N, C-alpha and C positions, 0 to 999 in steps of 0.2 A: 264855312270850314276854316279850321285853324291849320295853317300850313305846317306848323311844327309837329302836328299830330298826324304823321303819315302811316298808313297801314300797308303792309305787304301781304297780298293774297297769292298763295302759291298753288299752281295747278299741276298735278302729276300727269305723266304720260301713260302710254300703254304698258302693261306688264309691271305696273308699280302701283303704290298707294301713297298716301300722305307721308308715311314714314321714310320714303326715299329722300325727303327734304331735311331729315333730322340734323345733318351736319351743317346745314345752312341756317336753320331756324335759330339755334342758340347764339351764334355770332350776331345775327340781326337783333335779337332780343337784348343782347348786351349793349347795343347802340341805342336802346330805348325805343325800338320800333315794335309796334304791335304786329304780330304775324299770325296768319291763319293758313293752314294747309287744307284747301277745299277737297272734300271727298267727291270724286266723279264716278258715276256708275259705269262708264265706258259701254253704254248700250246704244247710243246714237249721238250724233253731234248736238242735236237739239236737246236731248236729255242732259248732256254734259254741260251745255250752256246754262240751262235752267238751274242745275245744281250749283254751278259757279255763282250765278246771280244770287242764289239763296245765301251762299257763304258771304258774299260782299255785303248783303243786307244786314249782317251781324256787326258790321263795323260802323264807325262814325268818323267822318273826315275823309280826306283824299286818299286814294288807293293807287298803289303801284301793283299792277297785275304781272305775275311772273309765271312763265310756262316752260315745261320741258317737253320736247319731242311733239307727239300728237297734240298735246294740249295747246300748242301754239294756235291751232285752228279754233280751239275753244275760247281762249281769252280774246282772240280777234273778233269774236262774235258776241261778246258780252255787251250788256245794254246799260249798265248803271252809269248815271251821271257823275258818280264819285270818282270814276277812273280818270287819272290824269297822266299816267305814263305806263308803258308796256316794256317788259324785259323778257327776251326770248333766249332760252338756253338750248342750243342744238335742236331747234324747233322747226315745225312745219307751219307755213302760213299761206294757205290758198287764198287767192284773190276772189272777188265776187264771181260766182258761177263756177268756180273750180271746186274740185274735191281734194281731200287729203291724198287719195290715191294718185291724182294727177301730178301732184308735186313730189310725192314719195318715189314714184316710179319714173321721174323725169330723166334721171341718169342711170347708168348701169349699176347694179348692186356690187358691193365689195365681194371679193372671192370668199371671204369668211362669213358673210351674212347668212343667217339661218334660213332654211326653207320654212315658210309660214303658210299653214293650211288651216282653214276653219274646220271646227268639229261639226257634228250633226245639228247643233243648235246655233250655228253661225258665229261661234266665238273662236278667236285665234289665240292659242297658247304659245308661249315661247318655250321651245325645248330647253331642257336644263343646260345642254351644251352651248346653246346660243348666248347665254349670259356671259360665259367665258370667252367665246370666240368673237363676239361683236357688241353685245349690249354694254358691257363694262369690262373690257379686257385688261384694264389696269387695276381692277379691284383685287383685294386679297381673297384667298380661297374661302375664308370664313364669311366675308361679305357676299361673295357670289352664292354661297349656300343659302344665306338669308334671302337674297333677292329671288332665288328660284323658289324658295319655300313660301314666300309671301306674295308672289306675283298675282296680278289680277288680269284676266284675259280681256281683250277688246273685241267687240262685235263688229262684223264686217260693215254694218250700217254706219258706223262712225266714219269710215273712210270713203264711203260712196255718196254721202249726203252733200249736196252743193252748198257752198259757203255763202253767207250774205255779204253785203258790203263790209269790208274789214275795218275794224277800229283803228288799225295802224295808219289809215289814210287821214285820220284827224287827231291822232295823239302822238307825241314824241315816243320813239322806240329805241331800245337798245338790243343788241344781238351778240351773244357769245357764240362764235363759230368754232366748232370742234374739228380741228384739222385731221384728227385721227379717228373720226367717226366712221364706224363700219356698218351702221344701220341707215343713216341718211348720208348720201354722198356729199362730201364737203363742197363740191361744185354747186350742188343744189342750194346749200346754205348760203354760199356767196351770191348766187343769183337772187335768192329771196331777200337777203339783206340789202342788196343794191336796189332792188325793185321798190322796197319800202323805205329807202333812204334812212336806214337805221344807223345809229352810232355803234360802230363795230369794235369788238375785241376778238382778235384771232388768236386762239390758244392751241398749243400742242396737247390736246386732251382727247379722251375717248367720248363715246356717245353720252355717257352719264357722269359728267363732271360734278354734279351735285353730290355724288357719292365718292368719286375718285380724286377730285380737285376742288373741294368746296370753297376754298378761299377765293378762287378765281370767279366763282359764281357769286359769292357774297359781294365782291368788288363791283361786279357788273350791276347788281341790284342797287348797291349804295350809290352808284353814279345816277341812277334813275331817281332814287329817293332825294338826293341832294338837289336835283333839278326841280323837284316838286316843292321842296322847302324853300327854294330860291336863295 
């Protein structure tokens, strides 16, 4: 592997797709970094890990995996030997034997957090009002409308499957803590960051800073990229 050729592979969270990373992708590309936004089916943790591994297989050279929200569990379970660093953006990282639900519900929800109930097929949709109240409360009205229109639901199987031994136990990790997160309690983010001994950035941002504060996300990812380049 050539250390100068670092790839960033981005994993989207629930109620989003790869386009949620648009404001992050271009600044990274301007730095000469190869970037892929992996498409995750959000049907089970295992399915999502398999999809992520397929995306990584498209790259050559070392990889910095970056995740938002639920996808923290996905990148933590990836298997590729190319992975050299992990960057978590307001993410969830269950330890071995834990589920996403275990960490998501560890603390009391925010008063403005939406009520999330699966449909008849086991998929959880975000109510349109939830994007404004908690998912990205700092976003513009136009962007909120786009988020609601392009959302992808997450299956309950994703949050109840037990996690394998996490990659963050053997790879250096970075964590952007969103202090105004209304989806994941910031106390939970601090707990997970401390447990994994991550290099932390604590920012006054909402749950989806890749949309509302992309520069802070880019800076976090670049820290990880620089560590890989040495």
